[in-house]
N, C-alpha and C positions, 0 to 999 in steps of 0.2 A: 751504145749499149747493146749487149747481146746475151741471151740465155740459151743454154744447150742442155739437153737431157738425153742420155743413152740408157737403154733399159734392156735387161736380159730376163726373160720370164719363163717359168716352167709350171705346168699344171698337170694333175693326174686324177683320173676318175678311179675311185676305190671300187672294189667289187661289191655287188649288192649283198646285204646282210651284214656289212661291216659297221662302221660308225653310224649311230642313230637308227639302226635297224634296216629293214628292207627299203628298197628304192635306190637312188644313186647319189653318192656323195663325191664331190670333187674338191681337191685342195690345190692352192696355187701360191706361188711366191715370185716376187721379182726383185732384182737388185738393180739400183739406178745410180748412175754417176751424173751429178748435176754440176753445172758450171755457169757462173754469171760474170760478165765483164762490164765494167763501167769505166770508160776512158782507158787509162793505163792500169787500172786496178782490176784484180780478178779474185774470185773465191770459188772453191769447189768442195764437194762433200759426197758421201755415199749415203743412200737411203734405201729402205726396203718396204715392200708392200706384202701383206699376208692376207689370204682370203680362203673362205670355205663356202660351198654351196651344197644344199641338199634338196633333192627332188623326192617328195614322199611318194612311196609306192601306192598305186591305185588312186592317187589324188592329183588334181591339177595345181596343187600348191608347191611352191619352191621357196626356200629360205636361204638367205645369204648373209654373211658377216665378213667384215674386212677391217684391217688396220693399214692405213696408207701413210706414206712419207715418214716412216719411222727412222730416225737418225739424228745426228747432230746438225745444228743449223749452219748457215753460211757465214763465214767470217771475212769481212772486209776490214782491212787495217786492224783496228782494235775493237771493232763492233761485231758481235755475233747476233745474227737474226735467226730465230727458230724457223724450222720447216713447218709447213701447214699440216701437221700431223692430225689425222682424222680417223675417228672410229665410226664405222657405218654398219647398219643392218637394214635388210630389205626383204620384202615379201613379193612374190609374183604369183598371179593366179591366171591360168589359161582357160578361156571360154571357147568352146567349140573348135579348138585347134587352130583358129586363125586370129583370135583376139587375146592379147595378153594385158592384164592390168598389173600395175606395180605401185608399191609404196616404199619409200626410203626414208630413214631417219639418220642424220649425220651429226656428229659432235666434233667440232674443230677444237682441239685441245689447247693450243696457245691462246686463243681468243675466248675460250669458254662459250662458244656460240653454237646454238642448235639450229638445224634446218630440217624441214620436212618437204619431201617432194613426192608427187604422184604423177603417173602417166599411163599411157596406153600405147600398144604397138599393134598395128593391124597388118597381117601378112597378106598383102594384095595378091602376090604370087609366091610360089615356094622359095624364090630367090630374091624377092623384093618386099620390103616392109616399110610402112609409113609410121612415124612416131610423133607423139605430141605429149607435152607434160607441163607441169608447173612446179617451181621451186620457191618456197616461201622466203628463204634467205635472200634471194636475188632482189626482191622488192625492198627488203629491209636495208640491204647494203647500199643500193643505188638510190634509195629514196623513190618516192612514187613518181615524181617528175611529170612529164607530159603524158606518159602512158598510163598513169594511175595504177590500178590493180593489175594491169596486163604486163607489168615489168618482169615478172617471173615466168612468163609464158615462153615455151621453147618448142621446137619441132625439128624433125630430121628424117633421114631415110637409112635403111640398112640393106646392103647388097651382099649376096653370097655367090661365089663363082669358083668352081673346082677346088674346094677346100679352103679358099681364102674368103675373108670377110672385110667389108669396109662399112663403118658406121658413122 
């Protein structure tokens, strides 16, 4: 079995004073080619993501919205499986320039499932950040198991180098 995804994305920051008033608004879109293979059978489809982000002028608050995996599902032989289309909204709040707090709400359309996530990012250095968060749906989907309430806990790092990012 193998799954492959190719994506081409574009984003643009609009000039201040445009959409939603002063501050900075960015819009983005991506087109994805998805392919899945199981034995000698394969399926492919196109999908798109759309997103917008607005940083409020004079405020540490940022708002984002997105529609992910918009497109037809994958069709194997006679069965079509829907893509995990998701509608998401999130808020970010920066404290002191080095600490970012975030809250995300997501609705997975095919399963009518909601999830809430919250997290933090601490910019240890200008090019290095530590991240930690919790996703409510992860605990529900996987069951509490041996980890109990820690099942939705996650962490990571962010690196920036000469205009490139790795998260």
